[in-house]
Structure formats: structure tokens, C-alpha cells
Rosetta silent file (secondary structure, phi, psi, omega in degrees, C-alpha in Angstrom):
SEQUENCE: MAVREARLRPEWAELYPSIEPGMWHVAARLVPLVLRSRLQEQPGWEFARRIMLDEHFEFRGGRRRDSTWVGILSRVEDS
SCORE:     score description
SCORE:     0.000 S_00000001
   1 L     0.000  124.101 -176.534   14.953    4.200    7.124 S_00000001
   2 L   -85.051  -26.512 -179.925   13.826    0.881    8.502 S_00000001
   3 L   -91.988  130.023  179.522   10.064    1.549    8.383 S_00000001
   4 L   -77.865  132.951  177.500    8.347    1.405    4.993 S_00000001
   5 E  -121.752  155.082  179.936    6.178    4.441    4.367 S_00000001
   6 E  -134.341  147.517  178.916    3.549    5.264    1.815 S_00000001
   7 E  -131.523  124.527  179.683    1.999    8.434    0.502 S_00000001
   8 E   -72.436  129.768  177.445   -1.310    8.496   -1.332 S_00000001
   9 L   -70.631  133.445 -174.780   -1.126   10.275   -4.638 S_00000001
  10 H   -54.744  -33.733 -179.190   -3.683   13.198   -4.635 S_00000001
  11 H   -67.468  -14.628  176.504   -5.345   12.032   -7.935 S_00000001
  12 H  -106.828    9.175 -175.891   -6.531    8.833   -6.171 S_00000001
  13 H   -56.763  -38.039 -178.450   -7.792   10.463   -2.977 S_00000001
  14 H   -62.877  -22.993  177.582  -11.466    9.877   -3.738 S_00000001
  15 H   -76.281  -21.941 -173.573  -10.928    6.077   -3.607 S_00000001
  16 L  -130.360   68.899 -173.383   -9.481    6.337   -0.056 S_00000001
  17 L   -64.237  -18.515  179.818  -11.443    8.931    1.890 S_00000001
  18 L   -90.961    3.212  179.703   -9.954    7.861    5.197 S_00000001
  19 L  -115.858  123.503  178.228   -6.340    8.507    4.051 S_00000001
  20 L   -72.522  119.587  178.814   -4.884   12.018    3.791 S_00000001
  21 L   -72.332  154.566  175.169   -3.196   12.341    0.416 S_00000001
  22 L    77.265    3.388 -178.423    0.277   13.777    0.120 S_00000001
  23 L  -116.103  140.670 -179.836    1.253   12.828    3.671 S_00000001
  24 E   -78.587  130.887 -178.187    3.693   10.059    4.587 S_00000001
  25 E  -128.173  153.853  166.860    2.127    7.198    6.649 S_00000001
  26 E   -60.734  122.139 -173.670    3.539    3.874    7.940 S_00000001
  27 H   -61.084  -40.295 -178.048    2.592    1.557    5.089 S_00000001
  28 H   -64.764  -26.190  177.070    1.558   -1.368    7.204 S_00000001
  29 H   -78.959  -16.130  177.043   -1.024    0.797    9.023 S_00000001
  30 H   -83.139  -23.920 -174.343   -2.586    1.842    5.725 S_00000001
  31 H   -55.506  -47.960  178.603   -3.314   -1.715    4.518 S_00000001
  32 H   -62.877  -36.884  176.589   -6.572   -2.163    6.557 S_00000001
  33 H   -62.979  -41.606 -178.329   -7.726    1.301    5.443 S_00000001
  34 H   -66.964  -47.381 -178.790   -6.993    0.572    1.783 S_00000001
  35 H   -61.145  -44.282 -178.696   -8.808   -2.844    1.963 S_00000001
  36 H   -59.982  -51.219 -174.967  -11.829   -1.280    3.725 S_00000001
  37 H   -61.165  -47.056 -176.412  -12.035    1.585    1.240 S_00000001
  38 H   -68.029  -40.109  179.022  -11.705   -0.606   -1.864 S_00000001
  39 H   -70.300  -32.891  178.170  -14.148   -3.271   -0.691 S_00000001
  40 H   -70.092  -37.311 -178.884  -16.774   -0.706    0.313 S_00000001
  41 H   -73.285  -42.973 -175.244  -16.539    0.994   -3.095 S_00000001
  42 L  -134.561   90.545 -176.820  -16.336   -2.223   -5.140 S_00000001
  43 L   -54.954  -29.247 -179.322  -17.496   -5.261   -3.156 S_00000001
  44 L   -91.166    7.535 -173.929  -16.163   -7.658   -5.847 S_00000001
  45 L   -66.598  138.911  173.489  -12.734   -5.954   -5.989 S_00000001
  46 L  -130.185  143.732  173.706   -9.767   -8.307   -5.888 S_00000001
  47 L   -98.630  135.634 -176.463   -6.097   -7.517   -5.662 S_00000001
  48 L  -103.807  -38.666 -176.828   -3.811   -9.484   -7.927 S_00000001
  49 L  -107.161  -57.081 -174.752   -0.374   -8.039   -7.236 S_00000001
  50 L  -141.713  155.449  174.031   -0.338   -5.768   -4.234 S_00000001
  51 L   -74.298  -41.627  177.091   -2.902   -4.269   -1.901 S_00000001
  52 L  -103.454  108.285 -175.459   -1.426   -0.834   -2.227 S_00000001
  53 L   -75.109  140.204  177.271   -0.865   -0.163   -5.929 S_00000001
  54 L   -62.152  -24.798  178.911    2.161    1.754   -7.145 S_00000001
  55 L   -68.594  -31.224 -174.495   -0.143    3.803   -9.375 S_00000001
  56 L   -96.080  -26.660 -174.371   -1.984    5.039   -6.234 S_00000001
  57 E  -131.384  147.253  170.389    0.814    5.313   -3.653 S_00000001
  58 E   -95.742  150.526 -178.372    4.441    6.402   -3.482 S_00000001
  59 E  -127.217  151.935  173.252    6.772    4.389   -1.210 S_00000001
  60 E  -152.685  155.763  175.352    9.966    5.122    0.712 S_00000001
  61 L    75.564 -171.858 -179.633   12.153    3.362    3.303 S_00000001
  62 L    82.037  174.757  178.825   12.078   -0.202    4.510 S_00000001
  63 L   -94.235  150.043  175.990   14.363   -3.029    3.577 S_00000001
  64 L   -68.145  148.175  178.286   14.767   -4.426    0.038 S_00000001
  65 L   -95.185   65.654 -178.427   13.047   -7.723   -0.605 S_00000001
  66 L  -104.735 -161.556 -175.835   16.196   -9.413   -2.006 S_00000001
  67 L   -66.079  -14.279  176.567   17.788  -12.773   -1.104 S_00000001
  68 L   -84.974  -10.521 -173.232   18.576  -11.518    2.399 S_00000001
  69 L   -67.191  130.347  177.931   14.955  -10.801    3.221 S_00000001
  70 L  -118.309    4.670  178.521   13.485  -12.959    6.110 S_00000001
  71 L   -88.601 -165.635  178.355   10.103  -11.288    6.481 S_00000001
  72 L   -74.996  133.122  172.651    6.762  -11.826    4.853 S_00000001
  73 L   -82.689  113.340 -176.487    6.787  -11.466    1.032 S_00000001
  74 L   -99.079   -1.299 -178.775    3.890   -9.125    0.361 S_00000001
  75 L  -119.096  148.000  174.512    4.053   -8.948   -3.398 S_00000001
  76 H   -60.742  -40.117 -178.160    3.439  -11.593   -6.040 S_00000001
  77 H   -73.160   -9.817  177.076    6.623  -10.552   -7.817 S_00000001
  78 H   -74.488  -28.790 -174.635    8.618  -11.072   -4.591 S_00000001
  79 L   -73.624    0.000    0.000    8.175  -14.841   -4.637 S_00000001
């Protein structure tokens, strides 16, 4: 699968009211929704590692961010 997908874990649904939990979504399309939800709830919120936290979302698909990756590195640990 070439497209990276994400699924909101149900226990974190209250933080992201505009995202349906348990349903797979294109991950890139969720980024603005996640940012908006987090900043509205906590105006001083800052992300240190990733915008979409592994604790809050499950992921599938996409390409690995290894030495052959030529796209944008979206995680601190990718660099």
C-alpha cells in the first residue's frame, strides 16, 4: 500500500472530535484536523516528535523512511 493511513484509537476520540475513531483515513489529510483539535483544546500545546502520536493513532501502509526515502522526513527520529 503506497498511501499511509491512520486510525484514531477510540480511547483518544474526545481529543479529536472531528475524526471518526476506528476508521482508516489518509494520514496526510488528518494532520490539519489533529493540529486544529489539539491547539483549540490546549493553545500552548507543542509537538516534539510527531503531530500524530503513536499512542493516539495506529498506522499502516506507506513507504519506509529508510536510506532510500526521498520525501519529507516528518519525524524527529527520521533525521
